[in-house]
N, C-alpha and C positions, 0 to 999 in steps of 0.2 A: 482975185477973189474966186473967180470961176475955176481956176486951176486948183486952188486949195479945196474947193468943194468936190471937184472930180477926184482928187487924190483921196479924200475922206470916203467917198463912195466906193472907190476901188478897194480900200482897206476893209471896209465892211463886207464887201463881196468875198474878199479873200478869207476873212475870218469866218464868214458863214460857210464857205466851201470847206474850210479846215474843220469846223465843228461837225459838218455833215460827214466828212471823211472819217473823223474820229469815232463818231457814232456808228457809222457803218462798220468800222473795224471791231466794234464791241458787240455787234449783233451777228449771231450765227444761226443759220437755219440748217438744221441737220436732217438729211433725208431719212425716211423710214428704213428700218433694218440696218442702220449704221450707228456706230459709236465713235466719238472723237475723244482722244486723250488730250487734255489741256494741261500745260505746264505754266507755272507762275515763277518767273525769274529762274528758269531752268530746273524747277522741281515739280513733281506731280502735284496737281491741284484738284482736278475733277475730271469726270467723264461725261461728255455731252451725249444725250440720247436724242432720238428723233423728235423734231419739232423746233420751236423757237427758243433760243438760248442767248444769254448775255455773258460777255467776258469783259475784263478791263483792258482796253486797248494799250498796246505797247508794253504791257506788263504780263498779261496772259498770252500764251501762244499755243496754237494747235500743233501738237507734236506728231500725231499719226491718226489716220482714219481707217477704221476697220468695218468691213462688211460682215454682219452677223448671220448672214444666210449660210446654208450648207454649201461647202466647197469641195472640190476634188483635187487630190494631189496625185499626179501620175508617177508611178514607181517605174523607173527605167529598167529594161531587161538586163539581167545579170546572170552570170554563170555560177551555179552552186553545185556541190557534190553531195549525193545522198549517202546514206549509211552503208549501202552496198557498193560504194565507189563508182557510181554512175554519174557522169557529168551532164547536167541539164541546164536549160535556160528558162528563166521565169520572170514574169513581170506582173504588175497589178495596179490597183487603184485604191486610194484611201479617201474616205469621205469624212470631212471634219466640220465642226462648227465652233467658232470662237465664242466662249461664254463669259470671259473676263478680259476686257480690253486692257486694263492696267497690268494684269499678270502677263498677257501676251506681249506687252511693250517692254517691260522691265525684267522679266524672268528668262527670256530667250532672245538671242540676237536676231534670228530669222526662224520663225515658228515652222513654216512650211518646209524649209530646207532641213531643219532638224528632224522633223517627223519623217521626211523621205529617207534620210540617212538611217534613222532608227528602224524604219520598216525594212530596209535592205539588210541591216545587220540581223534583225530578228528572223528574217526569212532564211538567211544562211544557217542560223543556229537551229531553227525548227526543222528544216529539211535535212540538215546533217544528222538528226536523230531518227529519221524515217528512211525506210527502204523505198525503192522506186515504185513498187506496186502500191504501197501505202500512200505515197505522195500523190499518185494519180487518182486513187480511189477515195481519198479522205480530204477533199478540198474544204468541206464545211468545217471539219475539225481544225484544219490549218488556218482558215479564216478566223475562227473563234480564238485560237491561240494568239494570232497576230493582233487582233483587236484588244485582247486583255493586256498584252505587253505594251501596246501603244498607249492605252488609257492610263496604265499605271504611271507612265512617264509624263504624259502630256497634261495630266490634271494640274501639275504645278505650273504649267505654261498657260493656263487659262483656255485650254482647247479641249473639246470633247470629240473623240473619234466615234463616229456613229456607225460606220461600216467599213469592212475591209474585204476586197474581192481580188483573189488571184485570177487574173484574166487569161493567162496563157502559160502553158508548160510545154516546152519543146525538148525533145530528146534527140540524140544523134541518129543518123540514118541507119547505122548498123544495129543500134539498139532497137530502133523501130521495127526493123525486119525480124530481129529475134523475138520481139514481142508478138508480132503477127504470126510467126510460126508457132509460138507457144499457145497463142489463142486458138489457132486452127487445130492444134493437137488436143487442146482442152475440149473444143467443140466435138471433135471426132470421138473422144473418149466418152463424153456425155451422150452422144448419139448411140454408141455401142451399149452403154449402161441402160439407156432408155429402152433400146430394143430388147436387151436381155430381161429387163424388168417386165416388159410387155409379154414376152414369151412365158416367163414365169407365171404371170398373172393368168395367161390363157390356160396353162397346164393346171393351175389351181382351180380355175373356173370349170374346166372339163371334169376334174376329179370331183369337185363339189356337185356337178350335174349328175355324174354317174352314181355318186353316193345318194343323192336325193332320189334318183330313179329307183335304185335298189330299195331304198327305204319305202317308197311309195308302192313298189311291187310287193314287198313283204307285208306292208299294211293291207294291200288288197287281198293277198292270200289269207292273211289272218282273218279279215272280215268274211271272206268266202267260207273259210272253215267254221267260223262262228255261225254263219247262216246255215250251213249243212248240219252242224251239230244241233242247232236249234230245231231244224226241220225233223231230224231223227228223234229228238226228244219229244217233239209234238206228236210224231207218229207213234212213238212208244207209249205216250200218255193216252193217245186214242185207242191203241190196242189194249192197253191196260183197262181203260174204261169199258171197252167192248167185252173183254173177258169177265170183268166184274159184273157187267150187266147180264151176261149169259149165266154166270155162276148164281147170281141172285134169282134169275128166272128159274133155274133148275132147283134151287132150294124152295122156291114157292110152289113149283109144280114138278114133282118127281118124274112124271112122264115126258117132260121136255127133253131130257137127255136121250131117252129111247127114241123120241121123235126125230131128233137131229141125226142120231146114228142111223136110224132106218132111212132117213131121207138121203144121207150120203151113200148108203149101200145101194139104194134104188138108182140113184144117179150114176154111180159107177157101173152097175150092171147094165143100165140103159146105154151107156157109152160103149161097153163091150159088145152089146148086141147090135148096135148100129154100125159096127165095123164091117168093111167090105171084104175082109179076108175070108177065103174059102176054107182055110185050114183051122179055123177057130172052133173050139168046143168050150162052151160056157157051162161050167158045173159049179153051183154054189158050194161053198165049203160046208155049210150047214143049211140044208134045204129047209129044215124046220125053222132055223133062225130067219131065213128069208121070208118064209110064209108068215112067221110071227111078226116080222116087220111090216109085211103087207097088211096083215090083220090089224096091227096097231095103227097103221096109217088110216085104214078104213074106219077104225073106231074113232080116231081123233077127228076125221072129217065129218063123221056123223054127229059127234058132239058139237062141232062148229056149226053144223046146220041147225 
């Protein structure tokens, strides 16, 4: 009796463990940023996303697990030939993110390997259409071309290429030396051109300074001439006004002209008389006119008194 009860208890425990085991097989906890592809009897059934998920034990099976975070694919260094027949070595990195776990599982055998091979092939094709100088100076354009070519092919694989970086381009030693010599020659040519341009600018600046100086001197002379002309005009106007005033005075007083003439004669005669020369003889041209002038002056003075 006891043995029968013990056997029944053991069977219950075994059944309980089996049930727990089956349930555990049907419960799947998927980590965040992961997708699991589930097949049912060998055929795609569903994609499990992050969190708690349930499947049918022994019927459903997890085929593959994908990390949906951004990943890198290292492109190994390879030898390529440029358009101008220069052999160089180039490598790079490709950044991808899986967007469709089902397509990544069933559209390509090995997504990363295929992208790596496609990138190497595209690199050879792109660099084969560029010369060495273009290859070294246009990495951004090369990266953009690679990214477009990879995206066109990888969209069917459920993969998104987010970025492509050509990390290193190595040229042979003899080509490197030739490039250094060419660069040195270019720098020397630019230095000579810069010096010549500076000398040219200096000559132009000197010519402009002389031109400006001559212009300022001519302007100063013109202003001086204008000032002298204005001064002479003002003197002429003053003389004209003086003459007009004298003429008006003579018209108003007829004796004014005789007075002025007599005054000038007396002044001239006085100057001759005051001379120290011992050989002088002063004889009026017309004594009567001199006496008349004296009498005229005397009469005018009396009138003034």
